[in-house]
N, C-alpha and C positions, 0 to 999 in steps of 0.2 A: 601195557597194551592200551593205546589211546582210544581205541574204539569202544572199550567197555563202558566208559562214562556216558556215551551217547546211545548205547544199546546196539544190539546186533541187527543185521539185516534179517528179513523174514522171507523164507522161501514161499513162493506162491502156493505150493501144495498145502502149506499149513492153513491158509485161508480157505482153499477149496475144500479140504477135508472137513473143516469146521462148518462151512456152509452146508455140506451134505449131511452132517450130523444134525444141524439145527433145522433145516428145511425138510429133509427127506427121512431123517432118523435112520440113516444108513449104518451108523456105528453106535455102540454103547459108550465107548471112550476113545480118546486119542492121547497118546503120549508123545510129547515133543522134547527134543534135546537140542542143545547148542553144539554145533559142529565148530570147534575152535579153529580148525584149519581153514574152513570156508568162511568163518566169521558170520555165521547165520544160524537162525533157528530152523530146524528141519523136523519132519514127521519121523518118529522112530517106530511107532507101532499104532495100529488101529484095532479096536475090539469090535467084533461083530455084535449085532443087536441081541443075539441069544445069550451072550456072555453076561455075567452078573458082577456085583461089587467085588466078590472074592477074586475073580479073574483080574479085575482092574488093579486091586491092591497088590496082587502077585506080580504085576507088570512094573511096579515102581522099584527101581534098583535100591538095595539096602545102603549103598555107600556113594551114590551119585545123585546130583541134583537133576530135576526134570520139571517141566511144566506139563500139566495134564488137564484135559477136559473130561468130565464125567456127566453123562446124561442120566439123571436119577428120576425114575418113575415112582410115583407113590399115589395113595388114595387118601383124600382129605377126610376129616370127620363127617363131612356132609356126603361122603361116598362118591366124590368126584375124582376121576382119574386125572392126574396132573403130572407134569415133569418139570424139573429145574435143571438148568445147565450150570455146572460148577466149574470154576477155574481153580486149579490147585497148584500152588507153588511149592514143590517138594524139594526141601533142602535139608537132608538128614545131617545130624550133628557130626556124623562120621565122614562126611564128604570133605574134599579138599577146600581149604579157605579160599583159594583163588577161584575155584568153581562157584562157591557160594557168592562171592563178590560179583562175578560175571552174571550169574543168574539174577541176583538182586537188582543190579543196575540196568538190566535189559527187560525186566518184567513189565514195567508200565508201558513201554513202547510196544512190546509184543501184545499185551492185552488190548491195546487200542486197535490192533489189526483184526481182532476177533469181536465183531459186533453182535451182541446177544447174550453175553455172559450175565447170569443172574445172581450168582453167589460166588464169592472169592474166599478161599481158605489158604492159609500159610501153614505148612506142616514140617516139623523137624523129626518126628518119629511116627510110627504107624498109629499110635493111639490118637494123635491129633487129626487124623483123617479117617477114623473108624466109621463104620456104617452108622453108629449111634450119633456121631457128630454130624454126618451128612443128613441124617433123618431130622435132627434137631434144627439144623439151619434151613431146611427145605420149607418149613411151615411159617 
């Protein structure tokens, strides 16, 4: 597949949903997937603001790669309410090699489309994207 080296196209909805999360806090998280037939990154699922980290983690498929955005709210030691926008490249060990290669080669181009990502995580199993990891990287 020649297109994999240059990255996939990005559906406009991907950018629109990200801007809504960033500016209006319309969503807690966004899960993106690569549609191999269309050769583009598309929105698979959005999580409402009332949802939490557990809902987000449950939305990541056990055997398939995804990109995800998670808006993490926390309180600093100075008692200030803050939030950080995480970009997560989810590539479980059990996913297909071809899928891992496509997601890896398309990641940088896709990330450039989403202006405002504050923290990036690469995860191959749930422990690498646990709430403790998110909490640790937020500070």
